[in-house]
C-alpha positions, 0 to 999 in steps of 0.5 A: 122339771126345767128344760135343762133337767129334762135334757139331763134326764134324756141324755142319761136315758140315752146313755143307759139305753146304749149301755144295754145295747152294748150288753145285748150285742156282747151276749149275741157275739156281735163284732167288737166294733159295734160293741165299742161304738155303743160304749162310746155313744153311752160315754158321750151322752154321760159327758154331755149330761155332765155338762148340763149338770155342771160336773166334769163327767169323769 
């Protein structure tokens, strides 16, 4: 794997981890701001991965 491919995979994994964290927080009944923060972070990581991949991320 190239460095770019490694970074792309790492960013997608971080996005998936943030989505899981948001789901767990939601099930626990945590504050909606915490849940929204996890979702925003997941979106950020997906958009960064898309930049590496050369897609628009949408």
